[in-house]
C-alpha positions as CSV (number, residue, x, y, z in Angstrom):
1,M,0.0,0.0,0.0
2,E,1.5,3.3,-1.1
3,F,2.1,5.8,1.6
4,R,1.7,9.5,0.7
5,P,2.9,11.5,3.7
6,N,1.9,14.9,2.4
7,N,-1.8,14.0,1.9
8,P,-4.2,15.0,4.6
9,L,-6.7,12.2,4.8
10,I,-6.7,8.8,6.6
11,V,-9.8,6.9,5.4
12,Q,-10.6,4.1,7.9
13,S,-12.6,0.9,7.4
14,D,-15.4,2.1,9.7
15,K,-16.1,4.9,7.1
16,S,-14.5,7.6,9.4
17,I,-12.1,10.0,7.8
18,I,-9.3,11.7,9.8
19,V,-8.2,15.0,8.3
20,E,-4.9,16.8,9.2
21,V,-5.5,20.5,9.3
22,N,-1.9,21.6,8.9
23,S,-1.6,19.9,5.5
24,P,-1.2,22.3,2.5
25,L,-3.9,20.3,0.8
26,Y,-6.3,20.5,3.8
27,E,-8.7,23.0,2.3
28,E,-8.9,21.2,-1.1
29,A,-9.5,17.9,0.7
30,R,-12.1,19.3,3.1
31,D,-14.1,21.0,0.3
32,A,-14.1,17.7,-1.7
33,I,-15.2,15.3,1.1
34,S,-17.7,17.7,2.8
35,R,-20.0,17.1,-0.2
36,F,-20.6,13.5,0.8
37,S,-19.6,13.2,4.5
38,E,-20.3,15.0,7.7
39,I,-18.0,16.5,10.3
40,V,-18.0,14.8,13.7
41,K,-15.4,16.7,15.7
42,S,-12.9,19.4,15.0
43,P,-10.1,20.0,17.6
44,E,-7.2,22.2,16.6
45,Y,-5.1,19.8,14.4
46,I,-7.1,16.7,13.5
47,H,-10.7,16.8,12.3
48,T,-12.9,13.7,11.9
49,Y,-15.6,13.1,9.3
50,R,-17.9,10.2,8.8
51,I,-19.6,8.8,5.7
52,T,-23.2,7.8,6.3
53,P,-25.9,6.4,4.0
54,L,-27.8,9.7,4.3
55,S,-24.8,11.9,3.4
56,L,-24.1,9.7,0.3
57,W,-27.8,9.8,-0.8
58,N,-28.0,13.6,-0.5
59,A,-24.7,13.8,-2.5
60,A,-26.2,11.4,-5.1
61,A,-29.5,13.4,-5.2
62,S,-27.5,16.6,-6.0
63,G,-25.8,14.9,-8.9
64,M,-22.5,13.6,-7.5
65,K,-21.4,10.2,-8.7
66,A,-19.9,7.4,-6.6
67,G,-16.7,7.5,-8.7
68,E,-16.2,11.2,-7.8
69,M,-16.4,10.3,-4.1
70,T,-14.0,7.4,-4.3
71,S,-11.6,9.4,-6.5
72,A,-11.5,12.3,-4.0
73,L,-10.7,9.8,-1.1
74,E,-7.9,8.3,-3.2
75,K,-6.5,11.6,-4.4
76,Y,-6.1,13.0,-0.9
77,G,-5.6,9.8,1.2
78,K,-2.3,8.9,2.8
79,Y,-3.0,5.3,2.3
80,G,-5.1,3.3,-0.2
81,L,-8.8,3.4,0.1
82,P,-10.1,0.4,2.2
83,D,-12.0,-2.0,-0.2
84,N,-15.1,-2.2,2.0
85,V,-15.4,1.6,2.1
86,R,-15.2,1.7,-1.8
87,K,-17.8,-1.0,-2.1
88,D,-20.1,0.6,0.5
89,I,-20.0,3.9,-1.3
90,I,-20.8,2.3,-4.6
91,D,-23.5,0.2,-3.1
92,Y,-25.3,3.0,-1.1
93,V,-25.1,5.5,-4.0
94,S,-26.5,2.8,-6.4
95,R,-29.5,2.5,-4.0
96,Y,-30.7,6.0,-4.7
97,G,-33.3,5.7,-7.4
98,K,-33.2,1.9,-7.5
99,V,-36.8,2.2,-6.5
100,K,-39.0,4.8,-8.2
101,L,-42.5,6.2,-7.8
102,F,-44.6,6.9,-10.9
103,K,-48.1,7.8,-11.7
104,E,-49.6,5.3,-14.2
105,N,-53.3,5.1,-15.3
106,E,-54.2,7.3,-12.3
107,K,-52.5,4.9,-9.9
108,L,-49.4,5.5,-7.7
109,V,-46.9,2.7,-8.6
110,L,-43.6,1.7,-7.1
111,K,-41.2,0.2,-9.7
112,S,-37.7,-1.3,-9.7
113,D,-35.7,-3.1,-12.4
114,D,-34.7,-5.6,-9.6
115,H,-37.7,-7.9,-9.2
116,L,-36.1,-9.5,-6.1
117,L,-36.0,-6.1,-4.5
118,I,-39.7,-5.6,-5.3
119,T,-40.3,-9.0,-3.6
120,E,-38.4,-7.9,-0.5
121,I,-40.3,-4.7,-0.3
122,E,-43.6,-6.5,-0.9
123,H,-42.9,-8.7,2.2
124,N,-41.5,-5.9,4.5
125,K,-43.7,-5.2,7.5
126,K,-43.0,-1.5,7.4
127,V,-44.0,-1.2,3.8
128,I,-46.7,-3.8,3.1
129,Q,-49.4,-1.7,4.8
130,Y,-49.1,0.8,2.0
131,V,-49.3,-1.7,-0.9
132,T,-52.7,-2.3,-2.4
133,S,-51.9,-4.7,-5.2
134,K,-49.1,-6.1,-7.5
135,I,-49.2,-5.5,-11.2
136,D,-46.2,-7.6,-12.1
137,A,-42.8,-8.8,-10.8
138,N,-41.4,-5.2,-11.0
139,T,-44.4,-3.1,-10.0
140,L,-46.4,-2.5,-6.8
141,V,-49.5,-0.3,-6.6
142,I,-49.3,2.0,-3.5
143,D,-52.2,3.8,-1.7
144,A,-52.0,7.2,-3.3
145,G,-52.6,9.0,0.0
146,M,-49.5,7.2,1.6
147,R,-47.0,8.6,-0.8
148,G,-45.0,10.3,1.9
149,H,-45.3,7.4,4.3
150,V,-44.0,4.8,1.8
151,K,-41.0,7.0,1.0
152,H,-40.2,7.3,4.7
153,A,-40.6,3.6,5.3
154,L,-38.3,2.7,2.4
155,L,-35.7,5.1,3.5
156,K,-35.7,3.4,6.9
157,I,-34.9,0.0,5.2
158,G,-32.1,1.5,3.1
159,F,-33.7,2.3,-0.3
160,P,-34.4,6.0,-0.9
161,V,-37.1,6.5,-3.4
162,E,-36.7,8.7,-6.5
163,D,-40.2,10.3,-6.7
164,L,-41.2,10.8,-10.3
165,A,-45.0,10.7,-9.6
166,G,-45.4,14.4,-10.5
167,Y,-47.3,17.2,-8.8
168,V,-50.6,19.1,-9.0
169,D,-50.2,22.4,-10.9
170,G,-52.1,24.4,-8.3
171,A,-54.2,27.5,-9.0
172,L,-52.6,29.7,-11.6
173,L,-50.9,32.9,-10.4
174,D,-48.8,35.0,-12.7
175,V,-45.8,35.7,-10.5
176,Q,-43.0,37.6,-12.3
177,L,-39.8,38.9,-11.0
178,R,-39.2,42.6,-11.7
179,G,-36.2,44.0,-13.6
180,A,-36.0,46.8,-11.0
181,T,-37.1,47.0,-7.4
182,T,-39.9,49.4,-6.3
183,R,-37.1,51.7,-5.2
184,G,-35.7,51.8,-8.8
185,K,-32.6,49.5,-8.2
186,D,-31.7,47.1,-10.9
187,F,-32.6,43.6,-9.9
188,S,-31.8,40.1,-11.3
189,L,-30.9,36.7,-9.9
190,R,-27.3,36.1,-9.2
191,R,-25.9,33.1,-11.1
192,Y,-26.0,30.7,-8.2
193,Q,-29.6,31.7,-7.3
194,R,-30.7,31.2,-10.9
195,D,-28.8,27.8,-10.9
196,A,-30.5,26.8,-7.7
197,A,-34.0,27.7,-9.0
198,D,-33.4,25.9,-12.3
199,I,-32.2,22.7,-10.6
200,F,-35.3,22.7,-8.4
201,Y,-37.6,23.4,-11.3
202,A,-36.0,20.8,-13.7
203,G,-37.8,22.3,-16.6
204,G,-41.2,21.7,-14.9
205,S,-40.7,17.9,-15.0
206,A,-41.4,15.3,-12.3
207,A,-37.6,15.1,-11.8
208,G,-37.8,18.5,-10.0
209,G,-40.4,19.9,-7.7
210,S,-39.3,18.7,-4.3
211,G,-36.0,19.2,-2.4
212,V,-33.8,21.4,-0.4
213,I,-31.6,24.3,-1.4
214,V,-28.6,24.9,1.0
215,L,-27.1,28.3,0.9
216,P,-25.2,30.4,3.5
217,C,-27.0,33.0,5.6
218,G,-27.0,36.3,3.6
219,A,-26.8,34.6,0.2
220,G,-30.4,35.3,-0.7
221,K,-32.4,32.1,-0.1
222,T,-35.6,34.2,-0.2
223,I,-34.6,35.4,-3.7
224,V,-34.2,31.7,-4.8
225,G,-37.7,31.0,-3.4
226,M,-39.1,33.9,-5.5
227,G,-37.2,32.6,-8.5
228,V,-39.0,29.3,-8.2
229,M,-42.3,31.1,-7.8
230,D,-41.6,32.9,-11.0
231,K,-41.1,29.6,-12.8
232,L,-44.0,27.7,-11.4
233,K,-46.5,30.6,-11.5
234,C,-48.9,29.1,-9.0
235,E,-50.5,30.0,-5.6
236,T,-47.9,29.5,-2.9
237,L,-47.9,28.8,0.8
238,I,-44.7,30.0,2.6
239,L,-43.9,28.8,6.0
240,T,-41.2,30.5,8.2
241,T,-39.9,30.9,11.7
242,N,-41.5,34.1,13.1
243,I,-43.6,37.2,12.4
244,T,-40.5,39.2,11.6
245,A,-39.6,36.8,8.9
246,V,-43.2,36.7,7.6
247,R,-43.1,40.5,7.1
248,Q,-39.6,40.4,5.6
249,W,-40.9,37.8,3.0
250,K,-43.8,40.0,2.3
251,E,-41.6,43.1,1.9
252,E,-39.3,41.3,-0.5
253,L,-42.2,39.8,-2.6
254,L,-43.8,43.3,-3.0
255,D,-40.4,44.9,-3.8
256,K,-39.1,42.4,-6.3
257,T,-42.1,40.8,-7.9
258,N,-45.3,42.0,-9.7
259,L,-47.5,40.9,-6.7
260,S,-49.6,43.5,-5.2
261,E,-50.6,44.0,-1.5
262,E,-53.9,42.4,-2.2
263,M,-52.2,39.2,-3.4
264,V,-50.0,38.5,-0.4
265,G,-51.5,37.5,3.0
266,E,-50.2,37.0,6.5
267,Y,-51.4,34.1,8.6
268,T,-50.1,34.5,12.1
269,G,-51.2,34.9,15.7
270,E,-51.9,38.6,14.9
271,V,-53.6,38.4,11.5
272,K,-55.5,35.5,9.7
273,E,-55.4,36.3,6.0
274,I,-55.6,33.6,3.3
275,K,-54.5,35.0,-0.2
276,P,-53.0,33.6,-3.3
277,V,-49.6,33.9,-1.7
278,T,-49.9,33.3,2.1
279,I,-47.0,33.5,4.6
280,S,-47.3,31.8,7.9
281,T,-45.2,30.6,10.8
282,Y,-44.4,27.1,12.3
283,Q,-45.5,28.5,15.6
284,I,-49.1,29.2,14.6
285,L,-49.3,25.9,12.7
286,T,-48.4,23.9,15.7
287,H,-50.5,25.8,18.1
288,R,-53.2,23.8,19.9
289,R,-55.1,23.9,23.2
290,G,-53.6,20.8,24.7
291,K,-51.5,17.7,24.0
292,E,-54.5,15.7,23.1
293,S,-56.1,18.3,20.9
294,D,-55.9,18.6,17.0
295,F,-53.9,21.2,15.3
296,P,-56.7,23.6,14.1
297,H,-54.4,25.7,11.8
298,F,-53.3,22.6,9.7
299,K,-56.5,23.5,7.7
300,L,-54.2,26.0,6.1
301,F,-52.5,23.3,4.0
302,N,-55.9,22.6,2.3
303,S,-57.4,26.1,2.4
304,K,-56.4,26.9,-1.2
305,D,-55.2,25.1,-4.3
306,W,-51.5,25.5,-3.5
307,G,-49.1,24.5,-6.2
308,L,-46.0,25.1,-4.1
309,I,-45.1,25.1,-0.4
310,I,-41.9,26.8,0.7
311,Y,-40.4,25.7,4.0
312,D,-38.0,28.5,5.1
313,E,-35.3,27.4,7.6
314,V,-36.4,23.8,7.0
315,H,-33.9,22.6,9.5
316,L,-36.3,24.0,12.2
317,L,-39.5,22.3,10.8
318,P,-41.4,21.0,13.8
319,A,-42.2,17.3,14.0
320,P,-46.0,17.8,13.7
321,V,-45.6,19.6,10.4
322,F,-43.6,16.6,9.0
323,R,-46.7,14.5,9.7
324,V,-49.0,16.8,7.7
325,T,-46.3,17.1,5.0
326,A,-46.5,13.3,4.5
327,E,-50.1,13.8,3.4
328,I,-49.4,16.5,0.8
329,Q,-46.8,14.9,-1.4
330,A,-48.6,15.9,-4.6
331,M,-47.8,19.6,-3.9
332,R,-44.3,20.8,-4.9
333,R,-42.1,21.4,-1.8
334,L,-39.1,23.6,-1.5
335,G,-36.9,23.6,1.6
336,L,-34.5,26.5,2.2
337,T,-31.8,26.4,4.8
338,A,-28.2,27.2,5.6
339,T,-27.5,23.8,7.1
340,L,-29.1,20.4,6.9
341,V,-28.0,19.7,10.5
342,R,-30.9,19.1,12.8
343,E,-30.4,18.9,16.5
344,D,-33.2,16.5,16.8
345,G,-31.7,14.0,14.3
346,L,-34.7,14.2,11.9
347,E,-32.5,14.7,8.8
348,E,-34.1,11.6,7.3
349,D,-37.5,13.1,7.6
350,V,-36.4,16.2,5.6
351,F,-34.9,13.9,2.9
352,S,-38.0,11.7,2.5
353,L,-40.8,14.2,3.1
354,I,-39.5,17.6,1.9
355,G,-37.0,16.1,-0.6
356,P,-33.2,15.5,-1.0
357,K,-30.6,18.1,-1.2
358,K,-30.8,19.6,-4.8
359,Y,-28.2,22.4,-4.5
360,D,-25.5,23.7,-2.2
361,I,-22.4,25.7,-2.3
362,P,-19.7,26.0,0.4
363,W,-19.7,29.2,2.4
364,K,-16.0,29.9,1.7
365,E,-16.7,29.6,-2.0
366,M,-19.4,32.2,-1.7
367,E,-16.9,34.4,0.3
368,R,-14.3,34.0,-2.4
369,Q,-16.8,35.2,-5.0
370,G,-17.7,38.2,-2.8
371,W,-21.4,37.2,-2.3
372,I,-20.9,37.0,1.5
373,A,-18.6,39.0,3.8
374,T,-15.2,37.7,4.9
375,A,-15.5,36.8,8.5
376,T,-13.0,36.0,11.3
377,C,-14.2,33.9,14.3
378,T,-12.6,34.3,17.7
379,E,-13.4,32.3,20.9
380,I,-12.5,34.3,24.0
381,R,-12.1,32.1,27.1
382,V,-13.0,33.8,30.4
383,P,-12.1,32.6,33.9
384,M,-14.7,32.0,36.6
385,D,-14.3,33.6,40.1
386,G,-14.0,31.6,43.3
387,Q,-17.5,31.7,44.7
388,Q,-19.1,31.0,41.3
389,R,-16.6,28.2,40.8
390,V,-17.8,26.6,44.1
391,E,-21.5,26.9,43.0
392,Y,-20.6,25.4,39.6
393,A,-18.8,22.4,41.2
394,M,-21.8,21.6,43.3
395,S,-24.5,21.8,40.7
396,S,-26.1,19.5,38.1
397,T,-24.8,19.3,34.6
398,K,-27.7,21.4,33.3
399,E,-27.2,24.0,36.0
400,Q,-23.4,24.0,35.4
401,F,-24.0,25.0,31.8
402,R,-26.2,27.9,32.8
403,I,-23.9,29.1,35.6
404,A,-20.9,29.0,33.3
405,S,-22.9,30.7,30.5
406,E,-23.9,33.6,32.9
407,N,-20.4,34.1,34.2
408,E,-20.4,37.8,35.2
409,N,-16.8,38.1,34.0
410,K,-18.1,38.0,30.5
411,Y,-19.4,41.6,30.9
412,G,-16.0,43.1,31.0
413,V,-14.9,41.2,27.9
414,V,-18.0,42.5,26.0
415,E,-17.1,46.1,27.1
416,K,-13.6,45.5,25.8
417,I,-15.0,44.3,22.4
418,L,-17.3,47.3,22.2
419,K,-14.4,49.7,22.7
420,K,-12.4,47.9,20.1
421,H,-15.3,48.2,17.6
422,E,-16.8,51.5,18.7
423,D,-17.4,52.6,15.1
424,D,-18.9,49.3,14.1
425,N,-22.5,47.9,14.1
426,V,-22.6,45.4,16.9
427,L,-25.1,42.6,17.7
428,I,-24.8,41.1,21.2
429,I,-26.5,37.7,21.2
430,G,-27.4,35.4,24.1
431,Q,-29.6,32.7,25.5
432,Y,-30.4,33.8,29.1
433,I,-32.7,36.8,29.5
434,N,-31.4,37.8,33.0
435,Q,-27.8,37.9,31.6
436,L,-28.9,40.0,28.7
437,E,-30.9,42.5,30.8
438,S,-27.9,42.9,33.2
439,L,-25.7,43.5,30.2
440,A,-28.2,46.0,28.6
441,D,-28.0,48.0,31.9
442,R,-24.3,47.9,32.0
443,I,-23.5,49.0,28.5
444,N,-26.7,51.1,28.0
445,A,-28.0,49.3,24.9
446,P,-31.6,48.4,24.0
447,I,-32.6,44.7,24.1
448,I,-35.0,42.6,22.1
449,T,-36.4,39.4,23.6
450,G,-39.5,37.2,22.9
451,K,-41.6,39.5,25.1
452,T,-40.7,42.7,23.1
453,P,-43.8,43.8,21.1
454,N,-43.4,43.3,17.3
455,S,-43.9,47.1,16.7
456,D,-41.0,47.9,19.1
457,R,-38.8,45.2,17.5
458,Q,-39.3,46.7,14.1
459,Q,-38.5,50.2,15.4
460,L,-35.2,49.0,16.9
461,Y,-34.2,47.0,13.9
462,Q,-34.9,50.0,11.7
463,K,-32.8,52.3,13.8
464,F,-30.0,49.7,13.7
465,K,-30.3,49.6,9.9
466,E,-30.2,53.4,9.7
467,G,-27.1,53.5,11.9
468,K,-28.9,55.5,14.7
469,L,-28.1,52.5,16.9
470,K,-24.6,51.2,17.0
471,K,-25.2,48.3,19.4
472,L,-28.2,46.0,20.0
473,I,-28.8,43.2,22.3
474,V,-30.9,40.3,21.1
475,S,-32.1,36.9,22.5
476,K,-32.8,33.8,20.5
477,V,-35.5,35.7,18.5
478,A,-32.8,37.0,16.3
479,N,-31.3,33.7,15.4
480,F,-33.3,33.4,12.2
481,A,-34.5,35.4,9.3
482,I,-33.5,38.8,10.6
483,D,-32.2,41.1,7.8
484,L,-29.7,43.5,9.3
485,P,-27.3,44.1,6.4
486,D,-25.0,46.6,8.1
487,A,-24.3,44.4,11.2
488,N,-20.6,43.6,11.0
489,V,-19.8,42.4,14.5
490,A,-21.6,39.7,16.5
491,V,-20.7,38.9,20.1
492,Q,-22.2,35.6,21.4
493,V,-22.3,35.6,25.2
494,S,-24.3,32.4,25.6
495,G,-25.7,29.7,23.4
496,T,-28.0,26.7,23.3
497,F,-25.9,23.8,24.6
498,G,-24.1,22.4,21.5
499,S,-26.4,23.7,18.8
500,R,-24.4,23.8,15.5
501,Q,-27.3,25.3,13.6
502,E,-27.5,28.2,16.1
503,E,-23.8,28.9,15.7
504,A,-24.2,29.0,11.9
505,Q,-27.3,31.2,12.1
506,R,-25.6,33.7,14.5
507,L,-22.6,34.0,12.3
508,G,-25.0,34.5,9.4
509,R,-26.4,37.7,11.0
510,I,-23.2,39.5,9.9
511,L,-22.4,37.8,6.6
512,R,-24.2,40.1,4.2
513,P,-21.7,41.9,2.0
514,K,-20.6,45.2,3.4
515,S,-20.8,48.3,1.2
516,D,-17.2,49.2,2.2
517,Q,-15.9,45.6,1.7
518,S,-15.0,45.5,5.5
519,Q,-14.5,42.3,7.3
520,A,-17.1,40.8,9.7
521,H,-16.1,39.7,13.2
522,F,-17.8,36.9,15.2
523,Y,-16.8,36.6,18.9
524,S,-18.0,33.8,21.1
525,V,-17.4,34.4,24.8
526,V,-17.1,31.2,26.9
527,T,-16.1,30.3,30.4
528,K,-12.9,28.3,30.4
529,E,-12.7,24.8,31.7
530,T,-16.5,24.4,32.0
531,K,-19.5,22.9,30.2
532,D,-19.7,26.3,28.4
533,E,-16.3,25.6,26.7
534,E,-17.2,22.0,26.0
535,Y,-20.5,22.9,24.2
536,A,-18.9,25.7,22.4
537,S,-16.5,23.3,20.7
538,N,-19.5,21.3,19.4
539,R,-21.4,24.4,18.2
540,Q,-18.5,25.3,16.1
541,L,-18.5,22.0,14.1
542,F,-20.6,23.1,11.2
543,L,-18.6,26.3,10.6
544,T,-15.3,24.5,10.9
545,E,-16.6,22.2,8.1
546,Q,-17.4,25.2,6.0
547,G,-13.8,26.5,6.4
548,Y,-14.0,28.9,9.3
549,K,-11.1,28.8,11.8
550,Y,-11.7,29.8,15.4
551,R,-8.8,31.8,16.9
552,I,-8.8,30.9,20.6
553,I,-7.5,33.4,23.1
554,D,-7.8,34.1,26.9
555,S,-9.6,37.2,27.9
556,E,-6.5,38.9,29.1
557,E,-5.1,38.7,25.5
558,L,-8.0,40.7,24.1
559,N,-6.8,44.2,23.1
């Protein structure tokens, strides 16, 4: 077996990949393998990735071939590629599309060229309940109402379905993108936005119409959604994370399409409008009186003849919405996200019920092209004083994390950062309201939490956008879908345990390109030698995979 010492990868027979960060080929190798594997841990010098069936199927669905994957591992590997890894990659990739769903003679049929596989499926306990009859050795008839359920069941047994059964057209709506915004600025899709919309649309064929577009925060996922609407020209339901996001979607639609105010409705806790384009939140959809009650707002899915449903921030889709999505597989479904990582482990549900990954682009590639801002990430480690240390030592794990997160020594670090960036637009983001309120008093800055009325939020966001506010404190409500293009510094004082998606979203608050081409700065302030530090390392995983390096310093080194 040839040994190539300068190569950065060691591929192991358990399908884990060890990556040496200091290798001159590290960045090339990372970009190559991140398309079909997922990062597990990322200490300073050695990173670990793993190849999973789902990571391979998502890569296959986005057009990557097994040969490209094995070639990348061979090109950058120190040693030869273990034979079982090669065979497993070829096997798992070949499974995508081995079973297909079609519509024939008004029936939903499941087909495979492998009649033995059809026999296996026919006798599988998880699938048989959805089979109504058998046409021939290669074809099963499926209950049309169970389209989503059968795809989910087949994924669980290792055979991801390629769904070519087509979609309803939905009610016609002549959505058109403008050539100039309502403010008179030239407008057109960027090349990658156009490519993403084209790949999802697939010429209007059954090969398109469902799937997930993965783009960095600040790259214009909303614009991609509007590009798809322009192609499909049908009534559309848009689901997003909060009322602020609802209103930003509406503002963008009115600014960049021919849709009028009368055509775009808001369906939230405050307003219940159902119009040809309706924008709602996951929160209102999953609202019910009690655990045993029905979800009354699920009626929204059938309230109009939707031809497209857009799931914004699809990695946050609540489990109950997956259940109703399984029932509406004949509608086109577009998921938009910056990361396919879900903290609840339901990535398989996204794949089978929303659709596989159709398009993605590495964050650093977007940075190189100038579409998102260049950013530096710094972790600042802060000591804990004696009395707090005693309290920490005597507490449960959950309480330890909170005590460490709310370490009062962090306040002085925030003040130092503000002094360093006194001419910049700074967002201070945290998890714990008491901590944020204390910080707001100390640095004399306004604060936005879940209890802040929407009208007050909008005023503060507007002042920040206009430069009248240079610093703003926000809780978790600002993790998603907040458009603050001039923010160029983010200071994270506490986070949600080890949430990788949250770290990505918080960095995303400052990634919109700056008019003066200035660099963005992301600071994460953590308490050293505690659970806070431990969880911070996990939160950073996704961004490390995207090519961001965290400079780690002690608080006394900050100047």
